[in-house]
Structures are given as structure tokens and as C-alpha cells.
N, C-alpha and C positions, 0 to 999 in steps of 0.2 A: 571240696568243701574242707575246711581245714576241722576234726576231729575236737568237738566239746568236750566237757566233764561228765555229760549223763542221754543215752540214746534208748531208742524203742528197740526193743528184741525180741518180742511180743506180743501179737495182738489176734485177738479171733470175734468174733458178729454171731451171736445167737442167730439163729438162718430163718428162723418160723416168725412171723409175726400173729400167731397165737401160741399158744404158751403150752397149750397140751396139758394140761394136768400142773402142771410145774408150780414148785411155788418160785416166789422172785429170790429166798437165798439157791434152790437147787438153779435157777437156768447161773449168780452169778459163782456159782462151783463148777459151771462145768463151764462157761466163756473162762473163769482163770483155770482149769485146769488144759485147756487145750492152751491158752494161750501163752501159759511155760511149757505145754510140747512145741509148738513154732519157734519159742526161744534155744527149746534143749537144755531146757530146766527144769528143774521137783519142787516140791511143794518145801522142803529144806532150806532150799537155799533162799527162799525168800523170806528180811527179815526190816523189810515196813510195809504195811499195810493203810491204803487209802479205799478213807468208804464216807459217803452221805446218808445214810440211818434210813436209804428209801425202802428198806426191807425189814423196820423192825424199830423199836428205840433199845436204845443202846448198845447199839451195835460197834460201837469202837472196843467195847468190852468181848461182845457175845460174838465177832467175824471171823477174830486170831481162831476160838476154839472149836470154829465150824470150819476150819478150814486144815485146822489141827498142823498150825505156823505159829511160830513163836518170834513172833516179830520186835527189835528194837525202837521201830517206830508205830505209831497208830498213830495218826493224821482222820479228823472226823468231818472237813472244809463242807459245809453245806452253803450252796449261794446257786441253785437252783442250775437252771443250762449248765448257766455256766463253770459249775462243780469242777467239771475233769482236769478245764485246764486249767482252775486256782492248782488240783491238787498236782500234774502237772510239770508245772513251777515249781512247786512244792516241792516237790521226791526230787527235781533237776536241782534243787539247793542242798537237801539231806547228803546229798549224795554226796557232793561239790562237799560239803564242811564235813566230810566221812564217818558218816549218823549210818548209812546202810548201803549196800551194794543191788540188790532185786527190790523194789517198792512193785506191788501189785494194786492195779484201779481195776474194781469191777463192777459193774450196773446191774439189776435186775429188775422188769420191770414188767407187770400184768395189767396195764395201765386199761386193754381192751377188753381183760377178761372180768373185771371189772367195772365196766362200762362206766368209766370216769367223764363225768363231763373237765376235759382238760382246760377249756377254753371256751367255756358258754356255760358251767355253774359257774352260784355264788359264791366268792372270796373273802367268807368275814372269819375271821380268825376268835380263835377258845378264848385267846389274851384280847383287852384292846391293844391295840399299835398307833405311832406316833402318825400323824396323819389321815389316819382309816375313817376321823371323825368327819372329815371335806366327802368326802368318797362314797363310804358303807352303804350310807343314807340313802344313793343316789342310786343305786344296783350296779354300779357299775362291774360289768364282768371284764376278764381278762384280755379277748379280745376288744371289745372295747374299748378298753388302752388303746394296744396296737390301730385300734378304726383313730380314732381320736388324731396320734399322732400320723396315720396318712392320707386325712383329710385339712389336717394343718400342710405335711409339707406340699399338697393338692395347693392349696391357695397362697402360698408362702414364693414359688415356686416353678410353676406350675407343670406340677406333673401330671402326668395319663393316668385312668387304670388300667389303657394299654402299655404304656412303660412299664404295672407293676407286672402286670399279666405276662411279662416277655420271663419273668425271674421263672416263674411256674410252667410256663414250657419248654426252656433251656431245662429247669431239675426233672419232668420230665423226659426229655429228650435221650437225658443219662442212666434214667430210670428202666427205661424198652432193653438199655446195652445189659444189667443184670438181673440175671436169672430168679435173683431171690427176691427182688424187688418187685418182677411183675409176678413172681406166685406171690407175693406177699397182698399185692393191691387184688391178687383173685381173692385172697383164705380171707381177706375181710370185706368184702361183698361192695369191689369198685368194678361197674361191670365193662367200663372201657377203660384197659389195661395198655391201650398203645399210647405211640404220640399223643401230643391236644395241640390247639392251636389258638389264637389270642382270642377268637372270640367262643373256643369253647369255654374259655374260662368264665367269660364277661357274659356270659350265659348259662352261666350255672349261676344256685340261686345266694341272693343276696345275704351274708349273714351278720355285721355290724356294717352299714357303707360308710365307705368305698368296696369294704372285703367281699368277696366275693365266694364260696364251698371252695372252689381251686386255688384264693388266695391264701387256704391256709392248709397246717399239715393235717395230717392224717392222722389218725391216732391208734397205735399199735401195743402187743405186748413187744416184748426185745429185754437184750438187754449185750450186754459182752463185757470186752475184760484185756488190760493193756498192761504188759509188762516193759521196764524202768530200769537201765540198768546201768553201773560203773563204767568207766572208761577199760578197766580191766577186766571186766566180765565182758566187753563189747566184743575184745578181739579174740574170744574164743567161740563167737556164736558163727551159727552154719548159713543165716541169714545178712546181707547187706545192714547196719546199726544204720535208723536215722537218728538224724544228732537235733536236739533240743539245744537249738540256738540263740533264745530268747525266747524272752516271756512281760508280762503283763498283765498287774489286777487295777482293775479299779470300779467303783460304786458311783451309780448315781442317785439322786433324792429330788423331789419339787422344788424349784425355788423361787423364789417369787420372781416375775418376768423373766424366767428358766426359759431356753427354748427345747422343744417338747421334740423336736425332730433332731437334736444332737443328742449323744447317747455317750455312754462311759469308755467304750471304744475310744473316741478322744484319747482322751492319756490311758490307756491299758494301750491301742495300737504306739504309739511313742517308743512308750518305753519297748514294747518286744522290739520292734525293727532300732531302736537305737543301740538297744543289747545284742542284737546280730547284727547288724553294719551294715542291712541293708535296709533301700525300698522300694514298694508297692510295685513299684514298674519292674522288680524283681523275680518276684514271684511269676513261680509256673499253675498253683494248683491255690485258689483261693474253697478253704471247706468255713463255711459262712454261717452259722445258725439259723433257717430257717423257718420258724414255728408261724410267719406267715408273713408273704411277700416284702411287707413294708418292712420287715427284722433285717432284709436282708441291703435292700436298697439302701436304711439309714446306716446298717453300717458298714457299707463299700465306700460310701463318700464321707463317715471318720475315720476309717483305716488311711482312706489317702488315697484310696479308690480312682475315685474322682472329687471334682471342686466339691461342699456343701451346696444340692441345688443341682445338681447335676449328673444326681446319678440312673433319674429318665432316660435322659440318651444315653447312657453309658454303657446302660441294661440294652438296646435295643437289637434291632435285627440279630438276633443268636448272636452274641460276641463275645459269652462267655461258653458258649464249647467248648468241648473238649479238640475240639478237629477244626476250632477255630484262630488260629496264629495270629496273637499280638494283643494279648485283652487271660490274665488267668481262667481256667477252665473252671466253674465253678460248682462243686457241690455233686460233684461227678460220677456217686453210688447211684445220685435220687433223691438226696436231703429228704427234711421232715419233711416237706410236702410229696413227693413218690417213693416212699422209701420204705420208711418207718421212724416212728416217734411216740417212742413208749413214754416222754413224761420229761423225764429231760436227758437231751439228746444231746449232751458236747463230748461222750466219749467213742460215741461214729461218727466223726469228725476227726481226733485221733487215727483213728485208725483205717479213712477211707484216706488219708493224709499219705501216712506209711505206706499203705498198698501203690499209693502212686508212687511213693521215693523208691520204693524197691519194684519197682514195671509189674504187678498185680491187679490192679486197677481192670473193671469192665468196659470201661470207655479212659484207658490209659493217652494221656501226656505224649509226647515222643520226647523222650530227654529230661521228662522234668529233675531240677536239682530242690527247688527250695518250692515250703508249702506252706500260707500261714492257715491256725486251723484258732478259730475265736466261736466262745462262745455269749449268748446272751441269758442267762437270768435273770429269774423276777418279772416283770410287766415292763416293755418299752413304754418310754412317756409318763415314769412314776419311777419309785423305786427299784432298781436292778443294780445287777453285777456284771458286769465284763474283764473276760479274759482271754488272751492274746497268748499264739503258741504257735514259732517260726519254727521252721520245722525244716532240714538239708541233709542231704545225702555224700558223703565222697568222690 
């Protein structure tokens, strides 16, 4: 693979699914320290900071001081779960423009410790927002939006609950190979930490029809960090660089007569694949944001892995397992459905895609050379953000 202008040089994932008393900032700092060590770099090398503000207000001002660095670039793009794909794209552009050489992306969350109702709680903003006058009075929760997409997909294309369940079964099959995921499932009180079946998914309690408990991501604490560097810095790395080959960013929101089964990934994916000069058939690893099973099904279609409406047959029969050649391996760390989901999972997509391209995954795909990391932020079916990153190794 031809080297590009920016590469992922260091990664780290907070190993626990409970923070053990650590704050969000402490998780971010520890992950940053470990990711820099993974890259063989120092705090003083960092000249660009990318932050979502999840650890408190005004993080664009305070995070550099907390880390003790002096960045030339500070980016506080916050678009929910896709924030880190947007930030990776921005880091690559800033590096290509000569504005930075070593970019640091960090995330820390104590969602489990704080008992946040991420999917089922009300989502009433402090200030009025466009469009919510048509939604808030009816009590729609986050999972309710995704359930509407699932219902529409079933009605329009004949998709079945069994096909959605295939996604949860596949990601759990990958999770059981990941010791951190297995320990984490037990740590947050999940009794069955082994593989699951379609019947297990359909037999779990209904949360928002047609989505069952095992169609939904877990809620955990967690964090991670990613270090992105210039080609000049990458030349001296101890580990093989993972190059950012293409990126795409898009947003979606309700439109008159709009199809809620189609996401902004249609546009972000087209831009990312076009820039990278590859197509979905070339991809070995698909790290797709899996807040719910319907998220994955919709995004796989919108990125071009399957035609719209054909995602159900596409995922059937364990086709996306790491040990089944002929299709990309899906969420090989276990995903948000079975590994971790602290609220915004986009950074973990970049981390596991990098592991795969380095040959370090617990569900390693032999000879993996190309990966896509796609984040979805906000709520599918209503306003949301889509970030797509294509990664490759030499």
C-alpha cells in the first residue's frame, strides 16, 4: 500500500469496563500516556490535540494544560459517536497542511459508574433545538429512533429479526476471543459471557419493538487514545504505520418524504472510498459503529457492501466472522454489542482497525491490508453524523 500523508502510530484502549474510581480525565491521560509509549513518542512531541469535551466544559482550553503539552492545533469537533472519525480526518488534513506532526486523540467515560440511561433515557436539551417540537412531546427515546428505522426496514425490504440477530451473534463470537471483552462482560454483570445464538437474541427481553436487549450495545466505562503522525515521524516508528488513505464526513437530518433507512454514510462513504481509490469489495475489516444491530445493517448497505434492502441476506450465516473468507470481518474486538460502549465508541473503531492491520487482534484476519472505520453519531432515523475512514498498511 502506497504511504499517504498521515498514519496511526500509537493506540491504547483502557482495559476495564468499570473505571475503578478514576475520573474521565484520568482515563484520558492514562490512555494518552500508553498510546504515546506504543508509538515510541513523548508528551513533548505532541503538537495537535483533538477533543470532544466529554470530560467537562472548555476542554479546548484545559486539556492541553492537563496533559502538559503546547499544541499548535486544537480541534474540539463533537458529533457524538462519529467524533473520532471526524477528528482523524481533520488530523490527517492538518498534518498534510504542515500544521502539525503528532496529533493526539483521547476519550474517557464513566458512563457505567454514573448509571447513565444512554439509550432509554429522555433526550430533552437545555435549549430548544430545531425539529424537536415534533419529537420531544411524544417521548421518543434514543432507542426508539433506531427501532423506527428497524421497523421501516422490515416493512420496506422484508428484513427479519433473525437477520438483525446475526450481527449480535457475530460480534459476540469475536468478543469471546478478546479477554478484555470477556472480563468486561462479567464485570458489568452479564452472566452469559460465551457465544450466543439467534434464539438467545430473540429470547432476550424486548426493549423497543423490534429491538431486543441483545440487539443493543452494552453500557460500560472506558476510554482510549490514538496518535496520528506525519510521514516523516512515521519513518522512525518501531511498529508498522497504519496509513489514513481516505476520509468522508456527512450529516443527516429529517427531510420531507425522506427515507429513514438511508443514513449519511452514503455520502461519507462515497468520499472516503473515492479518496482512497478502493471499493467495498477490497476491504478486509469493517469496523462499523454498533450502537444497535440495525445501525450496522443500515451502514453496511449505505457504504456499499450490500445494496439497499439486501443487508439482511448479506449478514446471514455468520458471513462476517473473522474466519469466513469472502466478506469483511465485522467488529473483531466484539464491538459495542459485546465489548464496550462508554457512550461514544468511534475511537475504538480506529483502535481495533489498527490492531488488525498490525496483526495484533485477538480475532486476527490473515493478511488484512485494508480496513474501514465508520462512526455514527446522534440518532439514526433523525439528525446524525457519519464519519468514514479508510486505513491501510504497506
